[in-house]
C-alpha positions in Angstrom: 14.6 16.1 43.8 18.2 17.4 43.6 20.8 16.0 41.4 24.5 16.8 41.9 26.3 18.0 38.8 29.9 18.8 38.2 31.2 21.2 35.5 34.2 19.4 34.0 35.1 22.3 31.6 35.1 26.0 32.3 32.9 26.8 29.3 30.3 24.1 30.0 26.7 25.1 30.4 24.6 23.4 33.0 21.4 21.7 31.7 18.3 24.0 31.5 14.6 23.5 31.4 12.6 25.0 28.5 9.5 25.5 30.7 8.3 25.0 34.2 6.7 21.7 33.5 9.2 20.3 30.9 10.3 16.7 31.6 13.6 17.1 29.7 16.6 19.3 30.5 18.6 20.6 27.6 22.2 19.5 27.2 24.7 21.8 25.5 27.6 21.1 23.3 30.9 21.8 25.0 33.8 21.5 22.6 37.4 22.6 22.2 36.7 23.9 18.7 34.0 26.4 17.8 31.9 24.0 15.8 31.5 20.3 14.9 30.7 19.4 11.3 28.5 16.4 10.7 28.6 15.0 7.2 25.5 13.5 5.7 24.7 10.2 7.6 27.7 10.6 9.9 27.9 10.4 13.6 30.0 12.7 15.8 30.6 12.3 19.6 29.9 15.6 21.3 30.7 16.3 24.9 28.6 18.4 27.2 31.4 19.2 29.7 29.3 18.1 32.7 29.0 14.9 34.8 26.0 14.1 37.0 25.3 11.9 40.0 22.0 10.3 39.1 20.4 8.9 42.2 20.3 5.1 42.7 17.1 3.6 41.3 17.1 6.1 38.5 18.9 6.6 35.2 19.4 9.6 32.9 17.8 9.1 29.5 19.4 11.1 26.7 16.7 11.9 24.1 16.6 13.9 20.9 15.5 17.5 21.0 12.3 17.6 18.9 13.2 20.8 17.1 16.7 19.7 16.2 15.4 16.3 15.0 12.5 17.7 13.0 14.2 20.8 11.5 17.9 19.6 11.2 17.5 15.8 11.1 19.9 15.5 14.0 19.4 12.9 16.8 21.3 10.7 19.2 22.8 7.9 17.2 21.6 5.3 19.7 18.1 7.0 19.7 18.1 7.0 23.5 21.3 7.1 25.6 21.5 5.8 29.2 23.4 7.5 32.0 23.6 4.9 34.8 23.5 6.0 38.4 27.0 4.8 39.0 28.6 6.6 36.0 30.6 9.7 36.9 32.2 10.6 33.6 31.3 13.4 31.1 27.9 13.1 29.5 28.5 12.7 25.7 26.0 12.6 22.9 26.7 10.5 19.7 24.9 12.9 17.4 23.8 11.5 14.1 23.0 13.4 10.9 20.1 11.7 9.1 20.0 14.3 6.3 21.7 14.5 3.0 23.2 17.8 3.9 26.2 18.8 6.0 25.2 20.1 9.5 27.1 22.2 12.0 26.8 22.2 15.8 28.1 25.3 17.4 29.8 25.3 20.8 27.1 26.0 23.4 24.3 24.8 21.2 21.5 22.6 22.6 22.1 19.0 21.3 19.9 16.7 23.3 17.8 16.5 26.5 18.2 14.6 29.7 15.2 13.0 31.4 15.7 11.3 34.7 13.6 8.2 35.0 13.1 5.4 37.6 13.9 1.8 36.7 13.5 -1.6 38.3 16.5 -3.7 39.2 15.7 -7.3 38.1 16.9 -10.8 38.4 16.1 -13.2 35.5 14.7 -16.6 36.3 15.0 -19.1 33.5 11.9 -21.3 33.0 10.9 -24.1 30.6 7.5 -22.4 29.7 5.9 -19.0 30.0 2.3 -18.4 30.9 -0.2 -18.2 28.0 -1.8 -14.9 26.9 -4.4 -14.0 24.4 -1.8 -12.3 22.2 0.7 -15.1 22.5 3.6 -14.8 20.0 1.9 -12.2 17.8 4.6 -9.6 17.1 5.2 -6.7 14.7 2.1 -5.8 12.8 0.0 -8.6 14.1 -3.0 -6.4 14.9 -3.2 -4.8 11.5 -3.1 -1.2 10.4 -6.6 0.0 11.5 
């Protein structure tokens, strides 16, 4: 599958894949300044300098980079961002610092990953009752710990 991408800023890096079978494509920080500083427990909006045309029937999921999250405690603030197929603006990542230490993101640094996924377009039908299941209304923790 091919996805059209537009470089919005001259210094923007196009997404790259870490390996031949990687599902995610790394997104890079593209900023006017050399670095962004994230105070402890702060969120900063970081642009990537690119826009994509995600095909209809798909969306772009913006996920954390596992190394950045595990080693630096940095992740997308909304945990998973969504790039809809009709959005043509710059992909931006609201990067959140979960640590108690200041963190820096350098221009050109990998900040998140883009995964393109299919979705179903739905219509909701309001009903008086839902069908019964064995689980029923059992929610969080209802099956125990082991």
